[in-house]
NULOLO-302871 format. One line per field, with one value per residue (C-alpha): residue number from 1; residue in one letter; z, x, y. Coordinates in steps of 0.5 Angstrom, whole numbers, plus 500, padded with zeros to 3 digits. Each point is the difference from the previous one (the first is absolute). Example, Ala and Ser with C-alpha at 12.3 -4.5 7.8 and 13.67 -1.06 7.14 Angstrom:
% residues 2
num 1,2 .
residu a,s .
Z 516,498 .
X 525,502 .
Y 491,507 .
***
This chain:
% residues 280
num 1,2,3,4,5,6,7,8,9,10,11,12,13,14,15,16,17,18,19,20,21,22,23,24,25,26,27,28,29,30,31,32,33,34,35,36,37,38,39,40,41,42,43,44,45,46,47,48,49,50,51,52,53,54,55,56,57,58,59,60,61,62,63,64,65,66,67,68,69,70,71,72,73,74,75,76,77,78,79,80,81,82,83,84,85,86,87,88,89,90,91,92,93,94,95,96,97,98,99,100,101,102,103,104,105,106,107,108,109,110,111,112,113,114,115,116,117,118,119,120,121,122,123,124,125,126,127,128,129,130,131,132,133,134,135,136,137,138,139,140,141,142,143,144,145,146,147,148,149,150,151,152,153,154,155,156,157,158,159,160,161,162,163,164,165,166,167,168,169,170,171,172,173,174,175,176,177,178,179,180,181,182,183,184,185,186,187,188,189,190,191,192,193,194,195,196,197,198,199,200,201,202,203,204,205,206,207,208,209,210,211,212,213,214,215,216,217,218,219,220,221,222,223,224,225,226,227,228,229,230,231,232,233,234,235,236,237,238,239,240,241,242,243,244,245,246,247,248,249,250,251,252,253,254,255,256,257,258,259,260,261,262,263,264,265,266,267,268,269,270,271,272,273,274,275,276,277,278,279,280 .
residu m,n,e,e,l,f,i,s,s,e,f,t,p,v,n,g,f,t,s,g,i,e,g,p,a,c,d,s,d,g,n,l,y,a,v,n,f,e,r,q,h,t,i,g,k,v,t,p,e,g,e,a,s,v,f,v,e,l,s,n,g,s,i,g,n,g,i,r,f,n,s,e,g,y,m,f,i,a,d,y,t,n,h,n,v,l,k,v,d,m,d,t,l,e,i,s,v,h,a,h,e,p,k,m,n,q,p,n,d,l,a,i,g,a,n,d,i,l,y,a,s,d,p,n,w,g,a,s,t,g,q,l,w,r,v,d,t,n,g,k,t,t,l,l,e,a,d,m,g,t,t,n,g,i,e,v,s,p,d,e,k,v,l,y,v,n,e,s,s,q,r,n,v,w,k,y,e,l,s,p,d,g,e,i,s,n,k,q,l,l,i,q,f,p,d,f,g,m,d,g,m,r,c,d,v,e,g,n,l,y,v,t,r,h,g,k,g,t,v,a,k,l,s,p,d,g,e,v,l,l,e,v,e,l,s,g,k,n,c,t,n,v,a,f,g,g,p,d,g,r,t,c,y,v,t,m,a,d,r,g,n,i,e,v,f,r,v,n,a,a,g,r,s,w,m,l,y,r,g,v .
Z 780,508,503,506,505,507,497,501,495,499,496,501,501,507,503,495,505,507,507,500,495,502,498,493,496,493,496,495,494,504,502,507,505,506,504,500,494,499,506,505,499,493,498,495,494,497,494,499,497,506,497,506,500,504,500,504,506,506,503,507,503,498,500,498,503,498,493,498,494,501,495,496,499,505,504,507,504,507,501,508,500,500,503,493,495,493,494,493,494,495,494,502,505,505,507,506,507,501,507,505,507,506,505,495,502,493,495,498,496,497,498,496,499,494,502,500,508,502,506,503,505,504,504,505,499,506,505,496,500,495,498,494,496,495,494,497,493,502,503,507,505,506,506,499,506,504,505,495,499,494,495,493,495,498,495,499,498,493,503,504,506,504,501,502,503,503,505,498,507,503,494,500,495,502,496,501,498,495,498,494,502,503,507,504,505,503,500,500,500,493,501,505,496,505,497,495,498,495,495,495,498,494,499,494,497,504,507,501,503,498,505,499,506,501,502,498,493,498,498,505,496,506,499,502,507,501,498,496,494,497,500,494,501,498,497,506,507,501,496,501,496,495,494,494,493,493,495,504,507,502,500,507,501,506,502,503,505,501,492,498,495,498,500,496,501,497,504,499,501,498,505,503,498,493,499,504,495,494,502,503 .
X 539,502,499,495,504,498,493,498,495,499,504,497,493,497,500,505,504,498,500,507,503,507,507,500,507,502,504,505,495,495,495,498,499,495,498,493,497,493,502,504,507,501,505,497,503,497,503,502,493,496,499,500,501,503,507,502,496,503,500,500,495,505,497,504,501,506,504,506,505,508,505,499,493,498,494,499,494,499,495,497,497,506,505,503,504,498,504,497,504,497,501,499,494,504,499,504,501,506,500,496,500,495,501,497,492,499,505,496,503,506,506,506,507,504,505,493,500,493,496,494,495,496,494,496,494,496,505,502,507,505,507,505,504,506,500,507,501,501,493,503,496,502,496,502,495,494,495,498,493,496,505,497,503,507,505,507,502,503,507,500,502,493,494,494,495,493,495,493,497,504,500,508,505,507,507,506,507,501,507,503,499,493,501,496,501,498,493,496,493,498,493,494,493,495,494,499,504,506,502,505,505,504,506,501,507,500,499,493,496,493,496,493,495,496,493,501,500,506,507,505,506,505,507,506,499,493,496,494,500,494,494,497,493,497,494,500,502,505,506,505,506,503,505,503,500,497,505,504,499,496,493,498,496,496,496,494,497,493,499,504,503,506,500,505,503,506,506,505,506,502,499,507,498,498,507,504,502,501,507,497 .
Y 383,499,493,499,497,497,499,492,496,493,496,493,498,500,493,497,498,497,505,496,504,503,500,504,500,502,496,503,500,504,494,500,494,500,494,497,501,497,495,499,497,503,505,505,504,506,503,507,501,497,493,495,493,494,500,494,496,498,493,497,505,506,507,506,507,504,499,502,500,499,502,494,500,495,501,499,499,501,493,502,493,495,506,500,505,497,501,500,498,505,496,493,503,495,501,498,502,505,500,497,502,496,506,505,502,501,504,505,506,500,505,499,503,501,495,495,499,500,502,498,502,495,502,496,504,496,503,506,499,498,498,502,496,500,495,499,498,493,500,500,504,504,503,508,502,496,504,505,503,497,500,501,505,500,503,502,507,502,501,493,503,500,494,503,495,502,497,500,500,505,504,501,501,498,501,496,501,495,497,497,493,501,502,505,505,506,500,506,502,504,501,498,501,502,496,494,494,499,495,499,506,502,505,504,502,507,496,501,495,499,496,497,503,493,502,507,500,504,499,504,503,501,504,496,504,498,506,498,504,498,494,497,499,493,498,494,500,494,501,494,502,504,499,504,499,503,502,505,497,506,495,498,494,499,494,500,495,502,501,494,505,504,508,504,507,504,502,506,495,492,495,497,493,502,503,495,496,505,502,507 .
***
């Protein structure tokens, strides 16, 4: 029996999360995590069967956005209200501040390399501007670029040689050459969409980029050359981010702000983040 690919369906009940749902990421056991389950300031955990619960509660007014896991299994959360990147021990559930940077507008989405270096988009929504940061494994922050558009989705390519960053308001996706120690160079425009915004994005192992088209209600699959290969129609319109998981890494989860839930569809190639720490 042939499997249906790129057909979206609901994975969790509508309004189980707040409209601040974001940051989907899967652990090595296939559990999915996203921010603001039931209420703001939480991280929700969703089992592969779709059972959702509160995993941890963030304190001190912290609200999460992007989530990533590193090679040691720690969870990292962009805490946009307190200009932090938080670190969660998945065994003890202890939450610590991995990085604090007062010069950040609000760390938004995170990307991570195989070397565990983090990259953070940093939009100023009111001014339609943004910045781009690197967060080293010791928590040191480095401003990679200022004076950008509204930086949002961010991802590293499977070969670790490209960093992708999009600008929501300007509808641009940029690509940079990425060095092994996290330096960027040779900025080039991958694509500019004619309409609608963008939010989070992720690569598959073949180097294609899945981009959430916020307001349009689709996830666009782009080739490494910036060609739109297809668009997946979603039930909601305001998709905020994507993550890959499932038993083979070919299940794509999409967080939906307007419906407060997660949608799911199957794809033809596993996600880069799912394969990253499996020695592939």
